[in-house]
C-alpha positions as CSV (number, residue, x, y, z in Angstrom):
1,M,0.0,0.0,0.0
2,A,2.8,2.4,0.8
3,A,4.5,1.5,-2.5
4,S,1.4,2.3,-4.5
5,K,0.9,5.7,-2.7
6,S,4.4,6.7,-3.5
7,T,3.9,5.6,-7.2
8,R,0.6,7.6,-7.4
9,G,2.2,10.7,-5.9
10,R,5.1,10.6,-8.3
11,K,4.6,12.6,-11.5
12,A,5.1,11.0,-14.9
13,A,8.4,11.9,-16.6
14,P,8.0,13.5,-20.1
15,A,8.7,11.3,-23.1
16,R,12.0,11.9,-24.6
17,S,12.1,12.3,-28.4
18,H,14.5,10.2,-30.5
19,P,17.8,12.0,-30.9
20,T,17.7,11.7,-34.7
21,A,14.2,13.2,-35.0
22,P,13.8,17.0,-35.9
23,A,12.9,19.3,-33.1
24,S,9.8,20.6,-34.9
25,A,8.4,20.1,-38.3
26,A,6.4,23.4,-38.3
27,P,9.4,25.8,-38.7
28,S,10.6,24.0,-41.8
29,V,7.3,24.3,-43.5
30,V,7.2,28.0,-42.7
31,A,10.7,28.5,-44.1
32,T,9.8,26.7,-47.3
33,K,6.6,28.8,-47.8
34,T,8.7,32.0,-47.1
35,A,11.3,31.0,-49.6
36,S,8.7,30.2,-52.3
37,K,7.0,33.6,-51.7
38,G,10.3,35.3,-52.0
39,R,11.0,33.7,-55.3
40,A,7.5,34.6,-56.6
41,D,8.0,38.2,-55.5
42,G,11.4,38.3,-57.3
43,A,10.0,36.9,-60.5
44,R,7.1,39.4,-60.3
45,A,9.4,42.3,-59.8
46,K,11.5,41.2,-62.7
47,T,8.4,41.1,-64.9
48,S,7.2,44.5,-63.9
49,S,10.7,46.0,-64.7
50,T,10.6,44.7,-68.3
51,P,7.2,45.7,-69.7
52,S,6.0,44.1,-72.9
53,P,6.6,45.8,-76.3
54,A,2.9,46.6,-76.5
55,A,3.4,49.1,-73.6
56,Y,5.7,51.1,-75.8
57,D,3.3,51.5,-78.8
58,N,0.3,53.7,-78.4
59,G,-0.7,53.5,-82.1
60,G,0.4,57.1,-83.1
61,P,2.8,58.4,-85.8
62,P,6.2,56.9,-85.5
63,I,9.2,58.8,-84.3
64,W,10.9,58.8,-87.8
65,L,8.0,60.8,-89.0
66,Q,8.1,63.3,-86.2
67,L,11.8,63.9,-86.7
68,T,11.5,64.2,-90.4
69,T,8.8,66.9,-90.2
70,F,10.9,68.7,-87.5
71,V,14.0,68.8,-89.7
72,L,12.0,70.0,-92.7
73,A,10.4,72.8,-90.7
74,I,13.9,73.9,-89.5
75,A,15.1,73.9,-93.0
76,G,12.1,75.9,-94.2
77,L,12.7,78.5,-91.4
78,G,16.3,78.8,-92.5
79,V,15.5,79.4,-96.1
80,S,12.8,81.9,-95.2
81,I,15.2,83.8,-93.0
82,Y,17.8,84.0,-95.8
83,E,15.1,85.2,-98.2
84,T,14.0,88.0,-95.8
85,Y,17.7,89.0,-95.2
86,S,18.4,89.2,-98.9
87,H,15.2,91.1,-99.6
88,F,15.9,93.9,-97.0
89,V,19.7,93.9,-96.9
90,T,21.6,92.6,-99.9
91,H,18.9,92.7,-102.5
92,S,20.6,89.7,-104.3
93,F,20.4,86.0,-104.0
94,L,23.3,83.6,-104.2
95,G,23.1,81.7,-107.4
96,C,19.7,83.0,-108.4
97,S,20.4,86.5,-110.0
98,G,20.3,87.5,-113.6
99,N,17.8,87.9,-116.5
100,G,17.1,84.2,-117.2
101,T,14.3,82.0,-116.1
102,F,15.7,81.6,-112.6
103,N,15.6,85.1,-111.3
104,C,14.9,85.5,-107.6
105,E,15.1,89.3,-107.7
106,A,12.4,89.5,-110.2
107,V,10.1,87.2,-108.2
108,T,10.8,88.8,-104.8
109,T,10.4,92.4,-106.0
110,S,7.2,91.8,-108.0
111,A,3.8,93.0,-106.9
112,Q,2.7,89.4,-106.2
113,S,5.5,89.1,-103.6
114,Y,3.8,91.4,-101.2
115,I,0.6,90.9,-99.2
116,G,-1.6,93.7,-97.9
117,P,-2.6,97.1,-99.0
118,S,-0.3,99.4,-100.9
119,S,0.3,101.5,-97.8
120,F,1.5,98.5,-95.8
121,H,3.1,95.8,-97.9
122,V,4.3,92.7,-96.1
123,P,6.8,90.6,-98.1
124,V,5.9,87.0,-98.6
125,A,9.4,86.0,-97.2
126,V,8.4,87.6,-93.9
127,L,5.2,85.6,-93.9
128,G,7.2,82.5,-94.5
129,V,9.4,83.3,-91.4
130,L,6.3,83.8,-89.2
131,F,4.7,80.6,-90.4
132,F,7.7,78.5,-89.6
133,V,8.4,80.3,-86.2
134,F,4.8,80.1,-84.8
135,A,3.5,77.1,-86.7
136,G,6.0,75.0,-88.5
137,V,8.8,74.4,-86.1
138,P,6.8,74.3,-82.8
139,L,4.0,72.1,-84.2
140,M,6.4,69.7,-86.0
141,S,8.6,69.1,-83.1
142,P,8.5,65.6,-81.5
143,W,7.1,67.2,-78.3
144,A,4.1,68.6,-80.1
145,W,3.6,65.3,-82.0
146,Q,3.5,63.5,-78.7
147,A,1.3,65.9,-76.9
148,K,-1.9,64.6,-75.4
149,R,-4.0,67.7,-76.3
150,R,-6.1,67.1,-79.4
151,E,-6.0,70.9,-80.2
152,I,-2.3,70.8,-81.0
153,H,-2.7,68.0,-83.6
154,L,-5.7,69.9,-85.1
155,A,-3.8,73.1,-85.3
156,R,-0.9,71.3,-87.1
157,L,-3.3,69.9,-89.6
158,V,-5.0,73.2,-90.3
159,S,-1.7,75.1,-90.6
160,V,-0.3,72.8,-93.3
161,I,-3.5,73.0,-95.3
162,I,-3.5,76.9,-95.1
163,G,0.2,76.8,-96.0
164,M,-0.3,74.6,-99.0
165,C,-3.2,76.7,-100.3
166,F,-0.8,79.8,-100.1
167,V,1.9,77.8,-101.9
168,M,-0.4,77.0,-104.7
169,Y,-1.1,80.7,-105.2
170,L,2.6,81.6,-105.2
171,L,3.3,78.9,-107.7
172,Y,0.7,80.3,-110.0
173,A,2.2,83.8,-109.6
174,E,5.6,82.6,-110.4
175,L,4.9,80.4,-113.4
176,I,1.9,82.3,-114.9
177,I,2.0,86.0,-113.9
178,I,5.8,86.7,-113.3
179,D,7.1,84.0,-115.6
180,K,10.2,83.6,-113.4
181,I,11.3,81.1,-110.9
182,C,12.9,81.7,-107.5
183,I,14.8,78.6,-106.5
184,Y,14.7,79.6,-102.8
185,C,11.0,80.2,-103.0
186,T,10.6,76.9,-104.7
187,S,12.5,75.1,-102.0
188,V,10.2,76.5,-99.4
189,H,7.3,75.4,-101.5
190,V,8.7,71.8,-101.7
191,I,9.3,71.8,-97.9
192,T,5.7,72.9,-97.3
193,F,4.4,70.3,-99.7
194,L,6.3,67.5,-97.9
195,L,5.1,68.7,-94.5
196,F,1.5,68.7,-96.0
197,V,1.9,65.2,-97.3
198,L,3.4,63.7,-94.1
199,T,0.9,65.6,-91.8
200,V,-2.2,64.7,-93.8
201,G,-0.9,61.1,-94.3
202,A,-0.4,60.8,-90.5
203,A,-3.9,62.1,-89.8
204,A,-5.3,59.7,-92.3
205,M,-3.5,56.6,-90.8
206,W,-3.6,57.5,-87.1
207,G,-6.1,60.3,-86.7
208,L,-5.2,62.9,-84.3
209,A,-3.6,60.5,-81.8
210,P,-0.4,61.4,-80.1
211,G,2.9,60.2,-81.7
212,R,4.9,57.3,-80.4
213,P,7.8,58.1,-78.1
214,G,11.3,57.6,-79.3
215,F,12.3,55.4,-76.4
216,P,10.3,52.9,-74.2
217,V,8.1,54.8,-71.8
218,R,5.9,52.8,-69.4
219,T,2.5,54.3,-68.7
220,R,1.1,54.2,-65.2
221,R,-1.5,51.7,-66.2
222,A,1.2,49.3,-67.6
223,A,3.3,49.7,-64.5
224,A,0.4,48.9,-62.2
225,E,-0.7,45.8,-64.1
226,P,2.1,43.4,-62.9
227,A,1.6,44.5,-59.3
228,A,-2.1,43.9,-59.4
229,S,-1.6,40.4,-60.8
């Protein structure tokens, strides 16, 4: 009886685990899940840093067209400035003076080379400078092509249409009325015609949509898509 009482009062010793068994299986499972999650997050970050080519293309005029029109507008401005300088300062044109068919002096001094009433004549060369300064170069720059405002693209289209109508009148004046050709005026006419073709063609193909950027630019929407997935 005394032995049974001592056995009943004695507490049972905890069972000892096998020395080769792991201390706990739960921490290893947590570590595996954490490592898998880390790899998934790394793959997701890599995917978000390299957007698909579709994120670079917004369906507008390409960058080569934007740069071409910009260079043409700068060239037109340069020729118009030279014409204005020769008209007011030197009164002669390099390689286009004389009594032949190519006679810039005869064209630039004719009555058709001025716009406005007789009391306030404005040379056509000055109008060419104003056109390229306020419409040609600014509206043909890549920054204007890529603008989000529809009014800018509409202004570009309207300006080249008006410029081309004016060029048609000047060609009629040169070939029919004056019967002389100014090579500098003709170069401006050709530049305006090329700007007209490129701008109207871009409007026919892409509408008034902003031009494509010259380098990959991720939009906010494209940047948020991988994170949301």
